[in-house]
N, C-alpha and C positions, 0 to 999 in steps of 0.2 A: 744625432751625432754631435759630439762636442769637440772642442779644440784639442790638438795634440802638441806637445812640446817637441820642437825640432831644433837642431843646431844650424845656425846660418851657414857654417862652413861645410855642412853635410848635404846641403840642398843640391839635388841633381839639376842639370840644365833645364829639364822639363819643369821641375818644381820652381826654379827661379823665374822661368818664363811665365808661369801662372801668376806670380806676384807682380812682375814688372810689365808684362804685355797685356794689361787690362784694356778693354775697349768698351765703347758705349753699347755694343751689341745690337747695332741698327741694321746690319747687313741684310738679314733675312726679312726685314720689314720694308725695305726700300721700294720694292715693286708694288706692294699693296698701297703704301703711302702715296706713291706717285699717282696712282689711280684716284685715291681719295682727294688729294689736293687738286688734281686736274678737274675733277667733277665740281668741286666747290668753286673753282675759278670760273668754270663755264656756266654752272647752274645756280650759284648763289645760295640764297636761303633755302631753296627746295632741297638741295643736296645736304646742306647742314642739318636740316630737320630729319632727313632720312637717315643720316649717319647717327644722329642722336637716338633714334629709335633702335637702330641695328646694334650699336655698340654700348649704349648706356641704358637701353630699355626704357627710355623716357620720351613721352610726347611733349615736345617743347612748344609752348604757345608763343609767347613774346620772348625773343632772344635777348632783347635789351631789358635788363633787370636793374638798371641804375637806381630807379626810384625805390626798389625793394631794399637796396643797400642802406639808404637813409632810414627807412622804417626799421630795419634790423638793428641799427645802432641804438635806437630808443627802446627796443624790445628785449635785448639780451640782459643777463644778470649784471648787476652793478659791479661785482668784483671782476667779471670777465671784461666789461667795458673799461674798467680802471687799468687792468693788465694790458689791454691793447693800447690804451693811451700812453702808458708808461713805456712800453716797448717802442711804440712809434716815436715818442719824444727822444729816446736814446738813439734810435737809428738815425733820426733826423739830425741830431747834434753831431754824431760822428761823421756823417756825410757832408754836413756844412763845412767841416774843417777841410774837406777835399776840394772845395770850389777854387779853381785857379784864378788869379788876377790877370787881366790883360796887361801887357807891358810894351813899352817903347824905349829904346836906349840909343844913344848917339855914339857912334864909333868914329875914330879919326881924330883930326887935330883939335876939334872942339870938345872931345870927350875928356872926362877926368883922367889925368895921368897920360894923356895922349902925346905929351911932349917927347916921349921916347919912341914914338912911332915914326915910320918913314913916310907914311901917307898923309894927305891933307884933305880938307874939305869935309862936308857934312855927309855922313852915311848913317841914316837913321833906320834902325831895324826893330821889328816888334812882332808880337804874336797876340792874337785875340781869340777868344773862345765864345762859341755860340751853341745853344742847345739844338738838338734834333727837334723837329717840329711835332712829329706824331710817332708815338711809341706804343707797342703792344706788349703787355706783361701776361705771361701764362702762370697760373697758380694751380698746382695739381689738385685732384680730388680722388675719387674712387675709393680704395680701401681706407683712406684717411683723408681728412680735410686739412689744409695747410694755410690758415690765416697768416701765419708768420711769413710765408712766401709772398703773400700779398704785400705786406709791409716792406719786405726786402727788395721787391721789384719796383713798386710804385713810389715809395718815399724818395729814393735817390734820384729818380727821374724828375720828380717835382722840384727837388732841391736844385737840380741842374737847370731848371727853368723850362722843361718840356711843356709846350702849350697844351697838348692833348695826350693824356695817358689813358689807354683803354686796357681793361682787365678782362681776360677770358678764363673761366673756370668751369669744370664739367657740370652738366645738368644733373638734377635729381628730382624725385617727386617732391621733396621739400629741400630747397637749397639750404646749405649750412649757414645759419644766421651769423655765426661768429666770423666766417669768411667774408660775408657781405658787409658786416659792420667794420671789419678791418679795411675793406676797400673804401668805405666812407671816411674813416679816420685818416687813411693814407692820402686821400685826395684824388682818387681815380675819377676821371671825367666821364667815363662810360664803363659799364659792367655788362658783360655778355655771358649768357648761360650756354656755353658750348665748350667742349673739351676735345682732347685727342688731336690727331692729325688734322681733322676738319677745322679745329680752332685756329691752328697755325695757318692753314690755307686761307681762312676767312680774314684773319688779321693781315696777311701778306697781300691779298688781292682785293679784299673788300667784297661785300655782298649788298643786297638791298638794305640790310639793317646794320651791318658791321662796316665801319669806316676803315679803309686801308691805311696802314701805317708804314713808316720808313724803316723801323727796326723792331725785331721781336726778341724778347729776353724771357728768361725764367726756366726753371727746371721742369722735368716731366719724365714720363716713362719712355721706352724705346720708340714708341710710335710718334710721340711728340718730338723726340730728338731726331728721328729720321725725317720728319716733316720739316724741321728747321734746316736740316741738311739739304732737303729738296728745294726749299724756297730761297736759300742763300744765293745771293747774286741778284735776285730780283728785289730782295730787301736785305738789310744787314741783320745779323744775329749777334748774340753775345758769344757763345761757344757751344759745342756739343758735349753735353754732360751725360755721364753714365751713372750707374748705381752708386749710392753713397759709400764713403770710405773713411776709415780712421786708422791711424797708426799711433801707438803709444810707445814712447821711449821711457823706460823705467830702470832705475838702479836699485840698490839694496834698501834705499830709504823709502821707496814707493809703497803705498798702501794697496795691497792686492785687491781689496774690496772696491777701491775707487777705480782701479784699472779695469776690473771686470765690469763695473757699472757702465763705464764709458764704451766698452766693447759691445755690451748688450744694447745700449741706447742706439748705436748706429746700426746694429744688426736688425733691429725691429723695423727699419725703414723698408727693407726689400729682401726677398730671398737671395738676390744676387749681390747684396752688399758685401764689401770686403772689410774685415776687421782684423787688425794685426797688433800684437804687442811684441816688442823687442827689448830684451833685458840681458844684462851681463851677469845676473845673479840666478843661479839654478833654483834656489829656494823660492825666490819671487816668481819665477816661471811656473813652478808647480803649484804655488799658492794661488796664482791667478786662474789657472785651469780649475782648481777646486772651487774658487769663489764664483766663477762663471756658472758652474753646475749648481751651486747652492742658490744663487739668485735667480736662475732661469725658471725654476718651478713657480715663482711668484709673478712672472711677467705675463700680461694678458695676451701678448702676441708671441707666445712661446713657440708656436709652430713655425712662424716666419723666421724667428731668431735661429732656431735649430738648422733650418735650411741654409741660412747665411753662414753659420758657424762651420757647416760642412763644405763650404766652397774651397776650391783649391787655392784661392787667393786669401784665405783666412787662416790664422794660426797664431800660436805663441812661439816665438823664436828666441833661442838662447845664443847670445853673441859672446865671443871670447873677450871682448872689451867694449867699452862705450864707444871707442873710435870705430870699431866694426859696426856697431849699432847705428852710429851716425851715417856711415857710408851706405848702409842699407836704406836708411830713411831718405837720404839724398837721391838714391836711385829710384826709390819707390815714388817720391814726389806726391805725398798724400794730399787729398782734399782737406782733411783735418789732421793736424799733427799735435798730439798732446805730449808735453815734456814733463814728466813727473820724476824729477831727479833732485839730488842735493843742490846742485848749482845749475838751475835751468837756464839762466842767462848765458852762462859760458857755452852751453850746448847750442843755444839759439844763434850765437855768433858764428857757429859752424854750419848753419842750415841756410840754404838758399832756395830749395825747392819744396814749397808747401803752399797750399791755398790759404789756410788760416792756422795760426799757431796758438796753442792754449798752454800757458805756463803755470806750473805748480799744481799742487794737489787740490786746490779749491777753485779751479777754473775748468769745470766740465765743458765739454763741447756744447752741451745744451744751453750754456750761457750765451754763446754766440748764435745758436740757432734761434733764440727768442728775444733776448733782452739786453745784452751788453751794449749793443749798438753796431757791432761789426756786421758785415753782410754774410749771409749763409749761402748765397748762390756762388759756388766755387768750382774751379776746374777739377775734374776727375781724370782717371785713366792716365795719369802722368802729365796732364796738361799744365800743371804748375811749373814744369820745366820751361814753359814757353810764354805763359801769360798769367795774369792775376784774376781775381774774382770780380763780381759785379761791383761797380763803384760809380761815382759821379762822372768819371771819365768816360764810362760806357755811353753816356748820353750827350757827350759834347763833340763838336767839331772844332778844329783849330784852323785859323787862317793866318799866314804870315803877311806882314806889312813892311814895306820899305820905301824910303825916300832918299834920293841923292841930290845934292846941289851940283852946280857945274864943276866945282873943284873936286867934289867927291867922285864924279864920273871920270874926270881927268886922271885921278890917281889910280883908278881901276881899269882904264881903257886898254892899256897894253896887255894886261892879263886876260881881259875878256876877248880881245881881237885875236890874240895868239892862240888861245885855246879853241875859239870858234873855228879858226882856219885849220887848226890841227885836226878838227873833227870833220872838216869839209863842209862847214855850214857858213859859207861866205856872207849870206844875207844877215846872219847874226852879227858878224863883225861890222858890216855896213850900217846896221841899225845904231851902232855906237858912233861911227865916223860921221853919219849924217847930221848928228846934233852939233858938230863943230864945223862941218862944211857950210851949214846954213849961216854961220857967222864969218865965213871966209877966213877961218883961222887954221884950216888944215887939220891934220891928224894931231890930236892933243899929245900923243905919245912922242911926237917930234918937237914939241914946244918946250922951251926952257922955262922953268918956273922961277 
């Protein structure tokens, strides 16, 4: 089945719901996942190995394969090693720009420009940032190996200063050496050969081999996502991600072959992937459909792609104007948004809801997937309306800091005590008054300055 051109204005409520009410598809997996995670929590390595046999068909000896990662780095082809190094360097450089600085500022009479303020005294406020100590990164395996996901998860954590970053990736009779090498380049402190819900359980609660972490991040199938939902609360997670998505905004200047190539690239991830193109040009819409069919025959994962193209949440849509197309994109809130129009910057200014944006005809989504430096672990299922993708912020905690001198507290005392008493928290108010009672100075709000 291939894509069909439909008019945005003609979509039925059911068809619109298929586009906008996407979910991670974890509901049916929750009961089984709860049992898997519970057994891993209780039985440790024994349960992990049993599930590796059952779900992956692999007898896992040593779950810890950290040493193999270092050996793999030296064994892979030189060109692959160079590609990993380049991608890692770009990801590292982009994320280093995100590291926030601690800050402290003085408010009140001593602050710059404070002569126009009615208060006085020192009020020093600040914020500092510290990394989470132990993080687990999940990198998918199965039908395809994803060394790029290793880089996207491990590198930002190390840039943030996380002390211990553990990587879990599904077992195999022969582990993918490129994935292992990527773990070494990224700086993973431990690499575990375990996948699926059992990996999430092991990272969250620890086993004899796997050290427990404080946060679990990374993409995965619905079993992995359901497991992240199950452990959330006992550990922190990034977000619950569903199948991959792309939405392309195209006008009459768009190259249909480029649009089609981007749709096929996301469709090959998963039969449940959602791929959408929206254009205000009828000829472009028809040409994109033809280009998809022409290119599909040459794709190695054509069967997977055809299933994705047949999803109710996939299609080529014709809008009456680019304004209607933008409104659709805003409601869709795509994981990946490609803007292939004459003035992509102008459209970008009108977009708020997107995980990552790709501007212009020579910025394929694959650039962000691998090597431009931006992170490809992104919100799906409309999550971009509420939060962003994986970043250095994901691995940091912030602490606020404050210092008042006596005059600074004097200036704020009436506000504090009035609000505390309005809330019925008399002891809060007294905690302020006590500081002045000790000096036999009475309530500072009654004192003339």
